[in-house]
N, C-alpha and C positions, 0 to 999 in steps of 0.2 A: 498125561501129566508132564510138569514143568518142574523140571530140575534145577535147583537154585545154588550155585558154587561160587560166584562171586554177583557183588553188589555195588551198583552207582548210585550216587546222590548229589543232586544238582539244588542247590539254592542253598547258602549256608549264611542264611538271615538272623534273626532274634531267634526265632524257633528252631528252623532249619538246621545251624550249628548245634546245638546241644542235640537235638533228633541223630543227627549223623553220628555225632560222639559216640552215644549209647550203642550204637549199631557196631560203631568200630569196638569198642570194650566188647561186647557181649556177645556179636553173631558169631565168631568164632570162622570167621571165610572173610577173605579179603574185601576190603570196602574202597572203592574208587571215587573221587570227589570233584566236582567242579562247581567253579562260584568265580563272579566277576570282580569279588574284593580278594586280593591275593593276602591279605593278612588270616583272615579268617581259613584260606586251604591252609595256609602255613601252620597254624593251630590244630586242624585235623591230622596234618602229616604228622606233626609232634604227637600226637596224641596214636598214630599207628595207620594214618588213612595214608590212601595212596592218590597225589595230587595228579589229576589231567589237563592237559593243556586246551581241550575243547569239548564241547558235549559229542561230537563226531568220535572224538578219540575215548572218551568215557562208554559211550555207547558199545562200541567196539568191542568191549573187552569184558561187558557184564552182562549176566542173564536177568536181570531186574534192575530198574531204573527208578528211584524213589524222587519226586519231585517236591520242593519244597517253595512255592515262589507268589509273588504277590496277587496274580489274577490270573484267568482263562486264558488273558492274551498271551501272557507270557509262558503260559503252560503250552499252548496252540505254538507257539513258535518252536520251543525246545523239543516238542514233540517231531515236528518239522524235521528238525536239523535229527535228531536220535534215526529216523526213516533215511537218513541220507549215509548213516554211517555204514562203513564197508562192511561191518557184522552187526546186522539189528538186533536189539535187545528183545528177548521173548516176552517179557512183561513190563509193563509202565504201572507204577502206582501213582497217582495224583494227591499229596497230602495238604496242598493248597484249598483253601477254600473258593469256588469256581463256581461258576454260573451252570446251572443243572442243565439246560437246552443244549447249549454247547458243549457240555461235556457229554454229551448220551451223541450229539453227531460225532466229536470226538473218538470216541470210543469207536463207533461204527467204520470211519475213515482207519483206526490202527487195526481193525480187524481184518477189514479189506487187505492191508499189507502183512497179516499174519502175526499182530503182537497183540497180545492180550492187555486188558487194561481194567484196573480197579480204582475207584475213590474211594479215598480213605483221609478224610479233612479230620484236623486235630481241634480240640477246645481244651481249655484250663489254660493256666499263667506259663512264662517262661522260667519259673522256676521248677511245674511240673513236666517242663521239657528235659530241663536239666535230669532231674530226679527220674527220669523216666515213667511218670505217671499221669500220662496225658490221658485225655477220653478220647478214641478214635472210632468214627463211625462209618462203617463201610459198605460200599456199593458194589455186590459183585453176584456171581453165581455161587453156592453154597459149597462146590468144589473148589473154585477160585480161593475164596475165602479162607478155607481149610490151609491152602498153601501159604498164603500169606499171613496169615495169622501169626504163626510164631516170629517172623520178622519183626511185626508190630508189637507183639508182646514185650519186645525191648524196649520200646519207646512208650508206650501205655499201658496202665494197669487195667484199664478198661477197654476191650477193644468188642464192639458191637457191629453185628451183622444186621443191616438195615434191610437189605431186599436187593434188586438187582442195579443194574447200573444207574448211578444219578442217585440212589436213595440215599448214600451216605451223605451228599452235599444238601439234600433237602433236611435230613437231620441236623446238620451243623449249622444252617444256616436260619431255620426257624429256632434252635437253640440261642445263639448270637442274638436275634429279634427280640427273643423272650427276656434276655439279660437286658439289652436297651431299654426295653420298655420298662423292665422292673427299676432299673437305676434311675429313669425319669420319675415314677412314680414314687421311688425313698425321698427323691430331691424333693417332691412337694411336700410328702409326710415329714420331713425335716425341717424347711421352711416354714409349715405352719409350726410345728411342734417348737422351736427356736422362738418365735413370734407370740407363741402363749405361753414363753417363761421357761422353757425344757430346756436342760441341757443334752446337746446332741448326743453324747456316748449313753448317757442316762436314758435317755430314749429308745436308742435302739438295742442295747442290753435288756430293757423291758420288753420290747416289741418281739426280741430274740426268743423268750421264754414261753411265748404264745403262739398262737395260730399265724401270725404274721410271719412266722421265722423263715428265714429264706438263704439258699447260698449267697447270693446278691446281696443281703442283707448284711450277713457275718463278711464278705468278702469286701465287695465295693462300697459296701455302706459302713461298715467300721472303720475300714484300712484308709479309705479315700476321701468320701464323703464329709463323715465326721470331722476327721484332722484336717481337712480342706488342702489336700493332698493331690495334686495332679501332676506327676512328673513324666517326660518326655521318655519315647521309647519303650512304651508299657503300654500296647494297645490303642495307638492314638485315636483323635476323632476322624483322622482321614480314612482309617481303617474301619471302624463302626460305619462308617456313611457307606462304603464300599459294600459292607455284610447287609446292612438295613436296604441298601438298592437292590441286593439279591432277593430277599425276601418281599419285596413290594413286586418285583418282576415274578416270582412265582405265584403271588395272589395274582397279577393282572392276566397270565398264562391259566389261572384258573377261573377267571372271571368274576373275582371277587373284589370289592372293594375294603379294604383295611381301614381303621380310624385310627385305632391307638399307636398302630405301626406307622402309619403316613404322618401323623403327628409327631412321634418321634424321631423317624428320619427327617422331618422338616426342622426340628429343635436342632440334631445333631448340624445340619448344614447351618444354621443361624451360629452356632456354638463355633464352627469352623472359621466364619465370616467375622467373629469378632477376634479372631489371632489365634484362637487354640488349636491349630492344624495337627500339629505335634504331641500336644498334652494328652493323658491317658482321659479317656471318653466322659468319666463321672465329670469331667470340668463343666458339663453342662448346668450343673447346679447353680452354676454362677448367672447365669441367664435366668432361671427359673426362680431365684429368690431376688433379682433385680439390682444387684451390685456392679452387672455387666450391662449396658445397655443394649438392645437387640437391634442389629443391623440388618438390610437386606441380604439374604442369604446368596 
């Protein structure tokens, strides 16, 4: 049984900062934080967190380390640093969206060093991270899930055990590609409706009352596609491409060639090539409806 009396959090980005802030406010035990962005660290310290100068320093002072990083590349690098710490943490929880195969290899490497590993990627929005209402999909043994669930519950309102190592990532990756494919479909529907003389808001309001209703329609559709609003730093196109690529990698490993997912990935790449790298990913509608010319990805 792992006894958790101190927490570490590495990665105070768009999602990681509010997630770690929830741990600081709710966990009732010390939370040590590290990030390359000193302003983010300062904000967490002001909220009650404890700043550390390096990953190694953090790892040597805590029982569990939560990670919220851009990709498996950074996750592997941070885990290597944690293994070099004078005192190695007992448990690492990766809340990033990471490649499944490499996640499982990493878990095996950590196990050889006596460190337990859980994959617990998050879904939903930045606002959900702030409110502590994320959807967290967890890959771990049932016993390990029971240990980390109380801490994850400080960050998410829906914490789901999906199976053994890597299964949390599988669910998160497939959740995201489903959203991207749906946004692609909604973009086509909205374009057809507008050209047929419908107001976009009235069209989606009507669809939300019938069998076409979905979270993506009410969130991505009504809040972004209809008003034509694609701000930066809100799950940008480049993040969507990364997650779509992970879904295609899963399909490839399974010996399956997906058509809709492949088309959506390619469209996202063309959206990036058109200059919408940092814009919210529903910006792809501007290529779907033809107002922005398609360039080679």
